[in-house]
All heavy atoms as an XYZ file, in Angstrom:
759
protein
N     -21.178     35.903    -33.451
C     -20.766     34.512    -33.178
C     -19.991     34.483    -31.845
O     -19.180     35.310    -31.522
C     -19.830     33.994    -34.319
C     -19.396     32.622    -34.093
S     -18.292     31.974    -35.359
C     -19.403     31.782    -36.675
N     -20.382     33.472    -31.064
C     -19.758     33.292    -29.750
C     -18.356     32.616    -29.911
O     -18.241     31.698    -30.734
C     -20.622     32.328    -28.821
C     -21.855     33.067    -28.361
C     -22.653     32.168    -27.423
N     -21.770     31.837    -26.274
C     -22.124     31.041    -25.370
N     -23.287     30.462    -25.487
N     -21.352     30.707    -24.352
N     -17.443     32.923    -29.069
C     -16.109     32.441    -29.105
C     -16.063     31.334    -27.951
O     -16.672     31.635    -26.915
C     -15.043     33.435    -29.003
C     -14.921     34.298    -30.244
C     -13.729     35.257    -30.060
O     -12.796     34.877    -29.427
O     -13.829     36.314    -30.624
N     -15.287     30.257    -28.220
C     -15.135     29.398    -27.072
C     -14.005     29.862    -26.214
O     -13.260     30.768    -26.540
C     -14.948     28.043    -27.536
C     -13.688     27.768    -28.347
N     -12.494     27.713    -27.696
C     -13.470     27.730    -29.640
C     -11.600     27.482    -28.635
N     -12.180     27.554    -29.839
N     -13.860     29.236    -25.004
C     -12.877     29.657    -24.057
C     -11.475     29.285    -24.456
O     -10.465     29.711    -23.783
C     -13.234     29.090    -22.708
O     -13.124     27.693    -22.773
N     -11.333     28.445    -25.464
C      -9.827     28.086    -25.804
C      -9.410     26.819    -25.108
O      -8.316     26.366    -25.360
N     -10.286     26.347    -24.259
C      -9.753     25.092    -23.476
C      -9.851     23.919    -24.419
O     -10.804     23.613    -25.204
C     -10.765     24.771    -22.294
C     -10.576     25.996    -21.330
C     -10.435     23.517    -21.754
C     -11.657     25.934    -20.203
N      -8.761     23.197    -24.533
C      -8.695     21.940    -25.271
C      -8.527     20.805    -24.374
O      -7.732     20.808    -23.439
C      -7.575     22.046    -26.294
C      -7.770     23.218    -27.306
C      -6.628     23.196    -28.344
C      -6.808     24.345    -29.280
N      -5.761     24.493    -30.302
N      -9.148     19.681    -24.707
C      -8.983     18.416    -23.902
C      -8.782     17.260    -24.787
O      -9.378     17.307    -25.950
C     -10.218     18.288    -23.001
N      -8.026     16.357    -24.353
C      -7.788     15.099    -25.115
C      -8.417     13.985    -24.310
O      -8.343     13.896    -23.129
C      -6.256     14.914    -25.304
C      -5.905     13.678    -25.923
C      -4.364     13.583    -26.143
O      -3.689     14.544    -26.307
N      -3.862     12.395    -25.939
N      -8.965     13.028    -24.943
C      -9.516     11.843    -24.325
C      -8.668     10.597    -24.706
O      -8.429     10.300    -25.871
C     -10.956     11.604    -24.838
C     -11.820     12.843    -24.487
C     -11.582     10.406    -24.224
C     -13.131     12.850    -25.096
N      -8.094     10.055    -23.662
C      -7.353      8.792    -23.818
C      -8.055      7.591    -23.095
O      -8.596      7.806    -22.011
C      -6.001      8.958    -23.226
C      -5.127     10.028    -23.845
O      -5.134      9.980    -25.132
O      -4.530     10.741    -23.189
N      -8.047      6.475    -23.712
C      -8.695      5.254    -23.169
C      -7.742      4.436    -22.558
O      -6.588      4.259    -23.021
C      -9.447      4.476    -24.303
N      -8.070      3.923    -21.279
C      -7.113      2.977    -20.595
C      -7.450      1.599    -21.232
O      -8.322      1.295    -22.013
C      -7.309      3.102    -19.169
C      -8.608      2.676    -18.662
N      -9.015      1.396    -18.334
C      -9.752      3.485    -18.407
C     -10.250      1.426    -18.003
N     -10.743      2.602    -17.998
N      -6.561      0.616    -20.844
C      -6.608     -0.721    -21.390
C      -7.850     -1.518    -21.193
O      -8.109     -2.373    -21.987
C      -5.346     -1.532    -20.772
C      -5.443     -1.780    -19.273
C      -4.946     -0.620    -18.494
O      -4.645      0.497    -18.995
N      -4.649     -0.832    -17.231
N      -8.688     -1.158    -20.261
C      -9.852     -1.985    -20.005
C     -11.118     -1.347    -20.535
O     -12.197     -1.526    -19.990
C      -9.970     -2.350    -18.582
C      -8.895     -3.305    -18.090
C      -8.942     -3.556    -16.597
C      -9.845     -4.656    -16.259
N      -9.988     -4.808    -14.812
N     -11.009     -0.370    -21.471
C     -12.069      0.437    -21.840
C     -13.287     -0.289    -22.427
O     -14.428      0.016    -22.132
C     -11.636      1.492    -22.873
C     -11.441      0.986    -24.197
C     -12.649      2.649    -22.966
N     -13.108     -1.419    -23.052
C     -14.269     -2.157    -23.609
C     -15.091     -2.856    -22.513
O     -16.236     -3.059    -22.649
C     -13.888     -3.147    -24.643
O     -12.829     -4.007    -24.195
C     -13.215     -2.451    -25.881
N     -14.431     -3.133    -21.492
C     -15.032     -3.840    -20.339
C     -15.709     -2.734    -19.389
O     -16.898     -2.851    -19.003
C     -14.122     -4.735    -19.524
C     -14.781     -5.290    -18.265
C     -15.708     -6.362    -18.368
C     -14.422     -4.791    -17.044
C     -16.316     -6.865    -17.215
C     -15.064     -5.236    -15.946
C     -16.000     -6.337    -15.988
O     -16.503     -6.848    -14.882
N     -14.957     -1.765    -18.981
C     -15.306     -0.794    -17.990
C     -16.245      0.265    -18.539
O     -17.048      0.797    -17.797
C     -14.150     -0.129    -17.324
C     -13.308     -1.038    -16.589
O     -13.824     -2.175    -15.997
O     -12.106     -0.888    -16.453
N     -16.087      0.600    -19.780
C     -16.696      1.823    -20.262
C     -17.860      1.479    -21.237
O     -17.706      1.239    -22.328
C     -15.619      2.655    -21.071
C     -16.091      4.077    -21.131
C     -15.657      5.049    -20.251
C     -16.935      4.499    -22.233
C     -16.099      6.318    -20.305
C     -17.369      5.802    -22.249
C     -16.921      6.699    -21.307
O     -17.251      7.946    -21.418
N     -18.906      1.417    -20.646
C     -20.120      1.193    -21.399
C     -20.649      2.529    -22.057
O     -20.704      3.513    -21.313
C     -21.290      0.657    -20.478
C     -20.907     -0.716    -19.890
C     -21.668     -1.057    -18.708
O     -22.074     -0.297    -17.845
O     -21.996     -2.270    -18.690
N     -20.902      2.559    -23.259
C     -21.188      3.789    -24.061
C     -22.637      4.333    -23.823
O     -23.348      4.345    -24.821
N     -22.847      4.905    -22.679
C     -24.125      5.562    -22.429
C     -23.923      7.071    -22.468
O     -22.807      7.478    -22.397
C     -24.756      5.201    -21.128
O     -23.923      5.748    -19.995
C     -24.944      3.635    -20.913
N     -24.976      7.793    -22.705
C     -24.935      9.241    -22.808
C     -24.421      9.776    -21.496
O     -23.416     10.611    -21.468
C     -26.284      9.892    -23.050
C     -26.248     11.378    -22.892
C     -26.726      9.464    -24.365
N     -24.863      9.269    -20.400
C     -24.333      9.735    -19.079
C     -22.885      9.422    -18.831
O     -22.102     10.215    -18.302
C     -25.144      9.083    -17.974
C     -26.566      9.716    -17.921
C     -27.532      9.010    -18.916
O     -27.130      7.992    -19.567
O     -28.665      9.515    -18.976
N     -22.476      8.218    -19.243
C     -20.929      7.863    -19.070
C     -20.144      8.744    -19.965
O     -19.089      9.286    -19.473
C     -20.690      6.373    -19.514
C     -21.398      5.313    -18.502
O     -22.082      5.705    -17.559
N     -21.060      4.068    -18.782
N     -20.513      8.910    -21.113
C     -19.817      9.856    -22.074
C     -19.801     11.344    -21.503
O     -18.717     12.015    -21.428
C     -20.339      9.921    -23.448
C     -19.923      8.664    -24.233
C     -20.797      7.891    -24.800
C     -18.614      8.333    -24.486
C     -20.556      6.744    -25.543
C     -18.253      7.311    -25.269
C     -19.238      6.493    -25.865
N     -20.890     11.704    -21.095
C     -20.947     13.125    -20.544
C     -20.131     13.343    -19.371
O     -19.401     14.364    -19.194
C     -22.454     13.506    -20.245
N     -20.124     12.407    -18.429
C     -19.375     12.470    -17.194
C     -17.950     12.532    -17.544
O     -17.108     13.316    -16.992
C     -19.718     11.261    -16.227
N     -17.493     11.713    -18.548
C     -16.055     11.652    -18.936
C     -15.650     12.913    -19.726
O     -14.646     13.552    -19.337
C     -15.786     10.482    -19.751
O     -16.111      9.260    -18.939
C     -14.319     10.356    -20.242
N     -16.509     13.226    -20.716
C     -16.016     14.380    -21.595
C     -16.157     15.690    -20.913
O     -15.226     16.525    -20.980
C     -16.802     14.267    -22.907
C     -16.387     12.968    -23.683
C     -16.530     15.600    -23.727
C     -17.251     12.732    -24.841
N     -17.291     15.890    -20.302
C     -17.521     17.230    -19.705
C     -16.813     17.406    -18.335
O     -16.132     18.342    -18.051
C     -19.041     17.492    -19.523
C     -19.709     17.531    -20.936
C     -19.318     18.789    -18.781
C     -21.196     17.545    -20.946
N     -17.071     16.514    -17.437
C     -16.523     16.610    -16.049
C     -15.121     16.275    -15.936
O     -14.242     17.053    -15.514
C     -17.374     15.707    -15.023
C     -18.876     16.044    -15.151
C     -16.791     16.039    -13.568
C     -19.198     17.510    -14.858
N     -14.722     15.095    -16.440
C     -13.336     14.610    -16.281
C     -12.383     15.392    -17.278
O     -11.432     15.982    -16.796
C     -13.238     13.135    -16.586
C     -11.871     12.601    -16.406
N     -11.390     12.161    -15.239
C     -10.807     12.462    -17.240
C     -10.110     11.669    -15.412
N      -9.737     11.931    -16.626
N     -12.701     15.371    -18.562
C     -11.822     15.907    -19.480
C     -11.845     17.517    -19.532
O     -10.855     18.191    -19.377
C     -12.006     15.348    -20.926
C     -11.732     13.923    -20.948
C     -10.395     13.422    -20.790
O      -9.467     14.317    -20.827
O     -10.155     12.217    -20.506
N     -13.019     18.039    -19.875
C     -13.086     19.574    -20.093
C     -12.909     20.260    -18.789
O     -12.027     21.128    -18.660
C     -14.354     19.910    -20.745
C     -14.516     21.340    -21.026
C     -13.918     22.075    -21.994
C     -15.177     22.339    -20.110
N     -14.181     23.486    -21.830
C     -14.905     23.565    -20.627
C     -15.834     22.226    -18.943
C     -15.413     24.760    -20.116
C     -16.358     23.366    -18.418
C     -16.144     24.619    -18.969
N     -13.783     19.949    -17.734
C     -13.780     20.683    -16.538
C     -12.468     20.412    -15.715
O     -11.809     21.416    -15.381
C     -15.036     20.289    -15.731
C     -15.161     20.863    -14.346
C     -15.603     22.150    -14.172
C     -14.902     20.204    -13.201
C     -15.720     22.727    -12.959
C     -14.981     20.672    -11.977
C     -15.471     21.947    -11.796
O     -15.636     22.497    -10.558
N     -12.215     19.177    -15.404
C     -11.006     18.957    -14.542
C      -9.652     19.136    -15.281
O      -8.843     19.838    -14.700
C     -11.080     17.444    -14.048
O     -12.300     17.272    -13.307
N      -9.461     18.522    -16.366
C      -8.203     18.644    -17.060
C      -7.975     20.073    -17.795
O      -7.127     20.629    -17.676
C      -7.966     17.465    -18.079
C      -7.824     16.121    -17.516
N      -7.142     15.931    -16.280
C      -8.243     14.951    -17.958
C      -7.192     14.646    -16.032
N      -7.789     14.019    -17.021
N      -9.108     20.347    -18.606
C      -8.948     21.581    -19.355
C      -9.075     22.787    -18.554
O      -8.160     23.659    -18.602
N     -10.095     22.957    -17.830
C     -10.321     24.196    -17.157
C      -9.515     24.359    -15.854
O      -8.944     25.534    -15.620
C     -11.852     24.362    -16.820
C     -12.205     25.715    -16.113
C     -13.627     26.008    -16.067
C     -13.945     27.388    -15.563
N     -15.183     27.933    -15.772
N      -9.457     23.366    -15.081
C      -8.741     23.438    -13.781
C      -7.327     22.784    -13.783
O      -6.701     22.813    -12.751
C      -9.578     22.926    -12.745
C     -10.757     23.866    -12.418
C     -12.129     23.477    -12.904
C     -10.594     25.000    -11.886
C     -13.089     24.433    -12.730
C     -11.571     25.982    -11.590
C     -12.855     25.608    -12.092
O     -13.873     26.525    -11.897
N      -6.878     22.303    -14.891
C      -5.478     21.836    -15.070
C      -5.175     20.708    -13.959
O      -4.002     20.736    -13.488
C      -4.515     22.878    -15.001
C      -4.777     24.044    -15.911
C      -4.678     23.682    -17.368
C      -4.798     24.800    -18.290
N      -5.843     24.643    -19.350
N      -6.073     19.910    -13.773
C      -5.872     18.759    -12.841
C      -5.438     17.573    -13.757
O      -6.013     17.393    -14.770
C      -7.196     18.353    -12.136
C      -7.617     19.428    -11.139
C      -7.055     17.010    -11.356
C      -9.017     19.224    -10.576
N      -4.275     16.958    -13.390
C      -3.843     15.861    -14.229
C      -2.619     15.226    -13.697
O      -1.943     15.569    -12.736
N      -2.158     14.154    -14.372
C      -0.996     13.451    -14.003
C       0.220     14.241    -13.826
O       1.041     13.984    -12.982
C      -0.768     12.279    -14.999
O      -1.705     11.365    -14.935
N       0.405     15.194    -14.741
C       1.718     15.951    -14.718
C       1.792     16.815    -13.417
O       2.803     17.321    -13.000
C       1.807     16.896    -15.906
C       0.784     17.919    -16.080
C      -0.422     17.475    -16.890
O      -0.689     16.295    -16.993
O      -1.214     18.356    -17.320
N       0.647     17.098    -12.751
C       0.595     17.727    -11.480
C       0.528     16.807    -10.200
O       0.361     17.279     -9.112
C      -0.543     18.668    -11.433
C      -0.557     19.713    -12.511
C      -1.470     19.559    -13.631
C       0.365     20.729    -12.610
C      -1.465     20.410    -14.698
C       0.444     21.521    -13.707
C      -0.492     21.356    -14.698
N       0.485     15.435    -10.478
C       0.461     14.450     -9.439
C      -0.989     14.441     -8.810
O      -1.065     13.934     -7.711
N      -2.021     14.838     -9.487
C      -3.353     14.925     -8.877
C      -4.446     14.436     -9.788
O      -5.521     14.853     -9.708
C      -3.658     16.263     -8.348
C      -3.647     17.385     -9.384
O      -3.484     17.126    -10.556
N      -3.944     18.525     -9.003
N      -4.006     13.513    -10.659
C      -5.038     12.948    -11.706
C      -6.230     12.363    -11.012
O      -7.337     12.420    -11.496
C      -4.371     12.006    -12.617
C      -5.131     11.681    -13.819
N      -4.657     10.910    -14.886
C      -6.389     12.098    -14.271
C      -5.497     10.872    -15.760
N      -6.589     11.503    -15.443
N      -5.979     11.759     -9.832
C      -7.097     11.225     -9.120
C      -8.252     12.127     -8.839
O      -9.438     11.787     -8.754
C      -6.637     10.491     -7.812
C      -6.176     11.435     -6.736
C      -7.152     11.899     -5.778
C      -4.896     11.982     -6.661
C      -6.759     12.798     -4.785
C      -4.522     12.865     -5.734
C      -5.505     13.247     -4.775
O      -5.083     14.222     -3.816
N      -7.912     13.420     -8.682
C      -8.920     14.500     -8.410
C      -9.859     14.688     -9.548
O     -11.055     15.079     -9.382
C      -8.282     15.786     -7.999
C      -7.630     15.743     -6.631
C      -6.920     17.059     -6.344
C      -6.341     17.043     -4.994
N      -5.796     18.409     -4.634
N      -9.412     14.392    -10.760
C     -10.312     14.466    -11.905
C     -11.408     13.377    -11.838
O     -12.554     13.674    -12.097
C      -9.505     14.388    -13.295
N     -11.029     12.243    -11.369
C     -11.999     11.157    -11.155
C     -12.861     11.454     -9.993
O     -13.996     11.136     -9.959
C     -11.224      9.777    -11.013
C     -10.733      9.302    -12.267
C      -9.315      9.509    -12.538
C     -11.501      8.714    -13.279
C      -8.776      9.056    -13.779
C     -11.009      8.302    -14.507
C      -9.646      8.342    -14.695
O      -9.056      7.986    -15.840
N     -12.292     12.098     -8.880
C     -13.137     12.415     -7.801
C     -14.185     13.446     -8.238
O     -15.302     13.450     -7.748
C     -12.285     13.002     -6.639
C     -11.507     11.916     -5.978
C     -10.603     12.440     -4.805
O     -10.266     13.625     -4.823
O     -10.236     11.602     -4.038
N     -13.841     14.415     -9.083
C     -14.821     15.470     -9.650
C     -15.945     14.708    -10.381
O     -17.126     15.093    -10.167
C     -14.093     16.397    -10.552
C     -13.364     17.459     -9.814
O     -13.512     17.652     -8.671
N     -12.382     18.071    -10.530
N     -15.662     13.625    -11.079
C     -16.712     12.871    -11.736
C     -17.728     12.267    -10.652
O     -18.877     12.417    -10.727
C     -16.115     11.794    -12.635
C     -17.230     10.830    -13.096
C     -15.354     12.358    -13.827
N     -17.027     11.805     -9.688
C     -17.849     11.162     -8.568
C     -18.743     12.138     -7.892
O     -19.868     11.757     -7.439
C     -16.912     10.382     -7.608
C     -17.648      9.467     -6.669
C     -16.627      8.641     -5.912
C     -17.235      7.891     -4.777
N     -16.275      7.256     -3.929
N     -18.243     13.306     -7.733
C     -19.011     14.408     -7.072
C     -20.149     14.942     -7.904
O     -21.055     15.646     -7.329
C     -18.028     15.552     -6.555
C     -17.064     15.134     -5.522
C     -16.227     16.279     -5.250
C     -15.017     15.897     -4.437
N     -14.007     16.931     -4.342
N     -20.091     14.854     -9.075
C     -21.020     15.375    -10.098
C     -22.433     14.851     -9.838
O     -22.651     13.687     -9.582
C     -20.686     15.040    -11.534
C     -21.771     15.456    -12.539
O     -22.043     16.652    -12.550
O     -22.330     14.488    -13.179
N     -23.317     15.811     -9.676
C     -24.708     15.478     -9.365
C     -25.724     15.376    -10.498
O     -26.825     14.878    -10.400
C     -25.328     16.493     -8.375
C     -24.581     16.423     -7.021
C     -25.165     17.489     -6.168
N     -24.409     17.618     -4.870
C     -24.867     17.110     -3.767
N     -26.051     16.572     -3.629
N     -24.088     17.172     -2.648
N     -25.224     15.733    -11.751
C     -26.066     15.713    -12.884
C     -25.926     14.337    -13.657
O     -26.845     13.690    -13.926
C     -25.704     16.784    -13.788
C     -26.506     16.987    -15.107
C     -28.079     17.208    -14.697
C     -26.160     18.191    -15.966
N     -24.721     13.993    -14.037
C     -24.420     12.829    -14.835
C     -24.142     11.513    -14.022
O     -24.640     10.527    -14.257
C     -23.322     13.069    -15.847
C     -23.599     14.269    -16.700
C     -22.733     15.322    -16.656
C     -24.651     14.236    -17.566
C     -22.975     16.469    -17.418
C     -24.946     15.364    -18.435
C     -24.049     16.422    -18.359
N     -23.229     11.753    -13.006
C     -22.781     10.515    -12.288
C     -23.828      9.623    -11.758
O     -23.735      8.491    -11.830
C     -21.779     11.013    -11.194
C     -21.079      9.815    -10.572
C     -20.132      9.096    -11.231
C     -21.461      9.399     -9.331
C     -19.517      7.968    -10.708
C     -20.829      8.310     -8.729
C     -19.879      7.636     -9.395
O     -19.238      6.560     -8.811
N     -24.898     10.228    -11.040
C     -25.903      9.304    -10.552
C     -26.583      8.470    -11.563
O     -27.127      7.331    -11.319
C     -26.984     10.300     -9.876
C     -26.152     11.454     -9.616
C     -25.147     11.569    -10.733
N     -26.543      8.759    -12.861
C     -27.189      8.050    -13.936
C     -26.196      7.187    -14.746
O     -26.587      6.519    -15.582
C     -27.884      8.974    -14.907
C     -29.008      9.806    -14.231
C     -29.532     10.780    -15.154
C     -30.572     11.718    -14.449
N     -31.029     12.833    -15.256
N     -24.964      7.099    -14.243
C     -23.923      6.312    -14.977
C     -24.208      4.860    -14.611
O     -24.825      4.500    -13.572
C     -22.478      6.718    -14.668
O     -22.294      6.681    -13.285
C     -22.222      8.209    -15.164
N     -23.579      3.914    -15.351
C     -23.711      2.491    -15.123
C     -22.884      1.973    -13.929
O     -21.854      2.708    -13.537
C     -23.334      1.697    -16.311
O     -21.918      1.887    -16.569
C     -24.150      2.123    -17.563
N     -23.194      0.930    -13.392
C     -22.430      0.373    -12.275
C     -20.977      0.044    -12.604
O     -20.150      0.314    -11.818
C     -23.101     -0.929    -11.657
C     -24.485     -0.577    -10.943
C     -24.292      0.464     -9.847
O     -23.408      0.222     -9.070
O     -25.076      1.393     -9.757
N     -20.791     -0.500    -13.874
C     -19.436     -0.729    -14.336
C     -18.700      0.610    -14.377
O     -17.429      0.624    -13.971
C     -19.447     -1.434    -15.643
C     -19.556     -2.864    -15.536
O     -19.421     -3.466    -14.435
N     -19.919     -3.541    -16.614
N     -19.205      1.596    -14.816
C     -18.608      2.893    -14.888
C     -18.209      3.409    -13.493
O     -17.168      3.811    -13.309
C     -19.462      3.957    -15.620
C     -18.806      5.289    -15.794
C     -18.096      5.521    -16.917
C     -19.058      6.249    -14.842
C     -17.473      6.793    -17.093
C     -18.527      7.574    -15.042
C     -17.636      7.824    -16.112
O     -17.089      9.018    -16.336
N     -19.168      3.218    -12.541
C     -18.895      3.732    -11.224
C     -17.657      2.909    -10.570
O     -16.928      3.459     -9.859
C     -20.189      3.632    -10.347
C     -21.131      4.658    -10.663
C     -22.474      4.447     -9.988
C     -23.389      5.517    -10.392
N     -24.766      5.295    -10.199
N     -17.663      1.622    -10.830
C     -16.485      0.762    -10.325
C     -15.209      1.226    -10.988
O     -14.214      1.317    -10.385
C     -16.793     -0.725    -10.739
C     -17.856     -1.294     -9.820
C     -18.139     -2.738    -10.351
C     -19.348     -3.236     -9.703
N     -19.720     -4.569    -10.179
N     -15.279      1.537    -12.325
C     -14.117      2.100    -12.987
C     -13.599      3.371    -12.382
O     -12.383      3.546    -12.211
C     -14.376      2.244    -14.492
C     -13.257      2.663    -15.409
S     -12.952      4.397    -15.640
C     -14.469      4.890    -16.433
N     -14.444      4.265    -12.016
C     -14.172      5.535    -11.480
C     -13.459      5.216    -10.023
O     -12.323      5.869     -9.856
C     -15.391      6.407    -11.246
C     -15.941      6.838    -12.643
C     -15.007      7.607    -10.465
C     -15.016      7.742    -13.391
N     -14.025      4.340     -9.236
C     -13.398      4.018     -8.035
C     -11.975      3.488     -8.202
O     -11.050      3.789     -7.501
C     -14.269      3.003     -7.220
C     -15.552      3.628     -6.675
C     -15.276      4.601     -5.634
O     -14.339      4.559     -4.900
O     -16.124      5.502     -5.492
N     -11.882      2.517     -9.110
C     -10.497      1.895     -9.469
C      -9.593      2.890     -9.964
O      -8.337      2.841     -9.508
C     -10.763      0.757    -10.564
C     -11.453     -0.435    -10.026
O     -11.516     -0.692     -8.764
N     -12.044     -1.191    -10.849
N      -9.944      3.846    -10.764
C      -8.981      4.884    -11.295
C      -8.639      5.870    -10.147
O      -7.519      6.302    -10.094
C      -9.575      5.717    -12.490
C      -9.975      4.758    -13.614
C      -9.046      3.793    -13.991
N      -7.895      4.246    -14.689
C      -6.778      3.501    -14.987
N      -6.675      2.226    -14.711
N      -5.728      4.086    -15.610
N      -9.497      6.181     -9.236
C      -9.159      7.038     -7.975
C      -8.044      6.287     -7.299
O      -7.046      6.862     -6.842
C     -10.348      7.304     -7.166
C     -11.303      8.233     -7.909
C      -9.887      7.901     -5.836
C     -12.655      8.453     -7.167
N      -8.257      5.006     -6.982
C      -7.292      4.298     -6.138
C      -5.893      4.071     -6.914
O      -4.843      4.258     -6.421
C      -7.834      2.841     -5.756
C      -8.997      3.077     -4.823
C      -8.622      3.818     -3.549
O      -7.612      3.698     -2.951
O      -9.463      4.735     -3.153
N      -6.017      3.809     -8.177
C      -4.850      3.675     -9.018
C      -4.062      4.904     -8.980
O      -2.824      4.961     -8.733
C      -5.197      3.304    -10.445
C      -4.042      3.320    -11.422
C      -3.233      2.188    -11.422
C      -3.844      4.378    -12.264
C      -2.112      2.210    -12.272
C      -2.813      4.374    -13.212
C      -1.941      3.269    -13.194
O      -0.825      3.304    -14.014
N      -4.590      6.042     -9.270
C      -3.809      7.269     -9.379
C      -3.405      7.864     -7.971
O      -2.335      8.409     -7.898
C      -4.566      8.437    -10.090
C      -4.479      8.165    -11.604
C      -5.658      7.719    -12.362
C      -3.331      8.430    -12.315
C      -5.528      7.501    -13.682
C      -3.322      8.152    -13.695
C      -4.319      7.722    -14.318
O      -4.296      7.499    -15.700
N      -4.121      7.467     -6.943
C      -3.632      7.821     -5.635
C      -2.307      6.994     -5.274
O      -1.491      7.523     -4.682
C      -4.769      7.597     -4.564
C      -5.694      8.686     -4.539
C      -6.696      8.485     -3.286
C      -7.678      9.596     -3.049
N      -8.657      9.360     -2.070
N      -2.369      5.725     -5.709
C      -1.231      4.866     -5.346
C      -0.040      5.372     -6.240
O       1.146      5.243     -5.799
C      -1.538      3.500     -5.659
O      -1.598      3.197     -7.043
N      -0.133      5.970     -7.377
C       0.896      6.433     -8.219
C       1.543      7.660     -7.623
O       2.651      8.010     -7.928
C       0.430      6.700     -9.558
C      -0.108      5.551    -10.380
C       1.017      4.602    -10.799
C       1.268      4.821    -12.218
N       2.344      3.984    -12.694
N       0.752      8.378     -6.812
C       1.165      9.650     -6.242
C       2.240      9.423     -5.225
O       3.131     10.307     -5.029
C      -0.015     10.338     -5.676
C       0.216     11.716     -5.115
C      -1.047     12.290     -4.568
C      -0.682     13.581     -3.892
N      -1.417     13.896     -2.713
N       2.240      8.370     -4.552
C       3.160      8.072     -3.403
C       4.597      7.848     -3.877
O       5.041      7.590     -4.850
C       2.664      6.868     -2.662
C       1.314      7.081     -2.029
C       0.808      5.821     -1.321
C      -0.551      6.060     -0.819
N      -1.125      4.970     -0.237
C-alpha cells in the first residue's frame, strides 16, 4: 500500500464564494490541487508568511487547469492576488 506524503490542506471559502466560485471540475482542481495542496501544503505559502498572494499566482501560472477555468474564477483569482498583495504592505 502506498503512503501519502502527510501533507494536509484546509479549504476555506471567502465571502463571495457563491458568486465567484462556479463549481466546475477545473475550478475545483485549480483550487484544491494547485492552491491548497501544492501552494499551502507542500510549499508552505500562506497568510502567516505574508505571501498568500503567491498561492493565487501559482494557480494563475498553472497550464493544466487554469486555462479551462471560468471567467468568473479568473476574475476572482486576480482579485485575490490584489487583495493579498495589499494586505502585505
